C-alpha positions as CSV (number, residue, x, y, z in Angstrom):
1,M,-13.6,7.6,11.2
2,E,-15.3,4.2,11.5
3,L,-16.2,2.9,8.1
4,R,-14.9,-0.7,7.9
5,T,-17.1,-3.8,7.8
6,R,-14.1,-5.9,6.6
7,T,-10.5,-5.1,6.2
8,R,-9.5,-4.3,2.6
9,V,-6.3,-5.8,1.2
10,K,-3.7,-4.4,-1.1
11,I,-0.9,-6.5,-2.5
12,C,2.1,-4.4,-3.3
13,G,5.3,-4.8,-5.3
14,L,3.8,-7.0,-8.0
15,T,5.8,-7.5,-11.2
16,R,4.1,-10.5,-12.8
17,I,0.6,-10.8,-14.3
18,D,0.1,-14.2,-12.8
19,D,0.8,-13.0,-9.3
20,A,-1.5,-10.1,-9.8
21,L,-4.4,-12.3,-11.0
22,H,-3.9,-14.7,-8.2
23,A,-4.2,-11.8,-5.7
24,V,-7.4,-10.7,-7.4
25,R,-8.8,-14.2,-7.3
26,L,-8.2,-14.2,-3.5
27,G,-10.1,-11.0,-3.2
28,A,-7.5,-8.2,-3.3
29,D,-9.1,-4.8,-3.5
30,S,-6.0,-3.1,-4.9
31,I,-2.7,-4.1,-6.4
32,G,0.4,-1.9,-6.0
33,L,2.9,-1.3,-8.7
34,V,6.2,0.3,-7.7
35,F,7.5,3.1,-10.0
36,H,10.5,4.1,-7.8
37,Q,13.2,2.8,-10.1
38,P,15.9,2.2,-7.4
39,S,13.5,-0.4,-5.7
40,P,14.2,-4.0,-6.3
41,R,10.4,-4.4,-6.9
42,S,10.2,-1.6,-9.5
43,I,8.3,-2.3,-12.7
44,D,8.7,-0.9,-16.2
45,I,5.9,0.9,-18.0
46,E,5.3,-1.8,-20.5
47,S,4.9,-4.5,-17.9
48,A,2.8,-2.3,-15.7
49,I,0.4,-1.6,-18.7
50,K,0.0,-5.3,-19.3
51,I,-0.9,-5.9,-15.6
52,R,-3.2,-2.9,-15.7
53,M,-5.1,-4.2,-18.8
54,A,-5.5,-7.6,-17.1
55,M,-7.3,-6.3,-14.1
56,P,-11.0,-6.9,-13.8
57,P,-13.6,-4.3,-12.8
58,F,-13.5,-2.9,-9.2
59,V,-9.9,-3.8,-8.5
60,T,-7.8,-0.6,-8.3
61,V,-4.3,-0.2,-9.5
62,T,-2.1,1.9,-7.2
63,A,1.1,3.5,-8.3
64,L,3.8,3.8,-5.6
65,L,6.1,6.8,-6.0
66,M,8.9,8.2,-3.9
67,N,10.5,11.6,-4.6
68,E,10.0,11.1,-8.4
69,N,10.5,13.9,-10.9
70,E,7.4,15.3,-12.5
71,D,8.1,14.0,-16.0
72,W,8.3,10.4,-14.7
73,I,5.0,10.8,-12.7
74,G,3.3,12.3,-15.7
75,Q,4.5,9.4,-17.9
76,V,3.2,6.8,-15.4
77,I,-0.2,8.5,-15.2
78,E,-0.6,9.0,-18.9
79,Q,0.4,5.5,-19.9
80,V,-0.5,3.2,-17.0
81,K,-3.6,5.1,-16.0
82,P,-3.5,4.2,-12.3
83,D,-6.5,4.7,-10.1
84,C,-4.6,6.0,-7.2
85,L,-1.1,7.4,-6.4
86,Q,0.8,6.4,-3.2
87,F,3.5,8.9,-2.2
88,H,6.3,7.6,0.0
89,G,8.8,10.5,0.0
90,D,9.1,14.1,1.0
91,E,6.3,15.2,-1.3
92,T,4.4,18.2,-0.1
93,S,0.7,18.4,0.0
94,S,0.6,20.7,-3.1
95,S,2.8,18.3,-5.1
96,C,0.5,15.4,-4.3
97,D,-2.7,17.4,-5.1
98,R,-1.5,18.8,-8.4
99,W,-2.1,15.5,-10.3
100,N,-5.9,15.6,-9.7
101,L,-6.0,11.9,-8.8
102,P,-6.9,10.2,-5.5
103,Y,-3.7,9.8,-3.5
104,I,-2.5,8.0,-0.3
105,K,0.4,9.5,1.7
106,A,2.7,7.2,3.6
107,I,3.6,8.1,7.1
108,P,7.0,6.8,8.1
109,M,6.3,5.6,11.6
110,G,9.9,4.9,12.2
111,S,10.6,8.6,12.4
112,V,7.3,10.3,12.9
113,G,6.2,10.8,16.4
114,D,2.7,12.2,15.9
115,A,1.0,10.6,12.9
116,G,-2.1,12.8,13.3
117,A,0.0,16.0,13.1
118,F,1.7,14.6,10.0
119,A,-1.6,13.8,8.3
120,S,-3.0,17.3,9.0
121,A,-0.7,18.7,6.4
122,Y,-2.2,16.6,3.6
123,L,-5.9,17.5,3.6
124,G,-6.4,16.2,0.1
125,A,-5.2,12.6,0.9
126,Q,-7.7,9.9,0.4
127,G,-6.1,8.0,3.3
128,F,-2.8,7.4,5.1
129,L,-0.5,4.4,5.0
130,L,1.4,3.8,8.2
131,D,4.7,2.1,7.4
132,S,7.5,0.9,9.5
133,N,10.3,2.7,7.6
134,V,11.9,6.0,8.5
135,A,11.7,9.2,6.3
136,G,13.7,8.9,3.2
137,R,14.0,5.1,3.1
138,Q,12.0,2.6,1.0
139,G,9.4,0.3,2.4
140,G,9.4,-3.5,1.9
141,S,11.9,-4.1,4.7
142,G,9.7,-6.7,6.4
143,D,10.0,-4.8,9.7
144,T,7.0,-4.0,11.9
145,F,6.5,-1.0,14.1
146,D,4.9,-0.5,17.5
147,W,1.2,-0.7,16.7
148,S,0.3,1.1,19.9
149,K,1.7,4.2,18.2
150,V,-1.3,4.2,15.8
151,P,-3.8,7.0,16.8
152,S,-6.9,5.7,18.4
153,S,-8.9,8.5,16.7
154,F,-8.0,9.5,13.2
155,G,-9.9,11.6,10.6
156,S,-9.0,9.6,7.5
157,P,-8.9,5.8,6.6
158,L,-5.7,4.1,7.9
159,L,-3.8,1.6,5.8
160,L,-1.5,-0.6,7.9
161,A,1.8,-1.7,6.3
162,G,5.2,-2.6,7.5
163,G,6.2,-6.2,8.1
164,L,2.8,-7.8,7.8
165,N,2.7,-11.5,7.0
166,P,0.4,-14.5,7.4
167,G,1.8,-14.9,11.0
168,N,0.8,-11.5,12.3
169,V,-1.9,-9.9,10.2
170,A,-4.8,-11.3,12.2
171,E,-3.3,-9.8,15.4
172,A,-2.7,-6.5,13.6
173,I,-6.3,-6.3,12.5
174,T,-7.6,-7.2,15.9
175,Q,-5.4,-4.6,17.6
176,V,-5.4,-1.7,15.1
177,K,-8.7,-2.2,13.2
178,P,-7.3,-0.5,10.0
179,W,-9.4,0.2,6.9
180,A,-6.9,-1.8,4.9
181,V,-3.7,-3.8,5.2
182,D,-0.9,-3.6,2.7
183,V,1.6,-6.4,2.2
184,S,4.6,-6.8,0.0
185,S,7.6,-8.8,1.3
186,G,5.4,-10.8,3.7
187,V,4.0,-12.8,0.8
188,E,7.1,-13.0,-1.4
189,A,9.3,-15.9,-2.6
190,S,11.8,-13.3,-3.6
191,K,11.8,-9.5,-4.1
192,G,8.9,-8.7,-6.6
193,I,8.0,-12.4,-6.9
194,K,5.0,-13.5,-4.9
195,D,4.5,-16.9,-3.2
196,K,0.9,-18.1,-3.9
197,G,0.8,-20.2,-0.8
198,L,1.8,-17.2,1.4
199,M,-0.9,-15.1,-0.4
200,N,-3.5,-17.8,0.3
201,R,-2.6,-17.9,4.0
202,F,-2.5,-14.1,4.2
203,F,-6.1,-13.7,3.0
204,S,-7.2,-16.5,5.3
205,E,-5.6,-14.7,8.2
206,V,-7.2,-11.4,7.2
207,K,-10.6,-13.1,7.5
208,R,-9.7,-14.6,10.8
209,G,-8.6,-11.2,12.1
210,D,-11.9,-9.7,10.9
211,D,-13.9,-12.4,12.7
212,H,-12.2,-11.4,16.0
213,A,-11.9,-7.6,15.5
């Protein structure tokens, strides 16, 4: 599915309004808020609402979830009102579909041999995020995976994640040509706290990658 004219950017694991607004100023298409409470980048509902309310038009808020109970997912949806859900666990297609919201399903490339076959079980997904982790483990490790494993032909938009940073994102875009790139640890000063200089460089490198893709 060839749609891209530029690579979209999602900054994930945000916990502070200032970081979120800086990402938006740089041109972020989406910000990711982590609602998996064991994660060091998790955010509470009250803080998430404040970030949500600070977002300008046409910037989406994506809620990251991993094997959450339905009550918690319902609370996140009702109070934060995310534009999109991003599932990173063992969720079935029906459990993703049931919320009647656009959703992205993460594919753990560390343990999935055939990304296309994995994706075929989630016909309702808006797109698929290819991450470096293995099934059952959280992302945000800073590790990459072998980009040659990315299918050359795929029926849905691909979002590339896993170890991206200002030093490798241009090469990733040139090689993979994803619909979007998703970065968390690669632009952090510490877990959940973003580094503005690294974010600046990341967006510059995305543009450089697009210029050569």
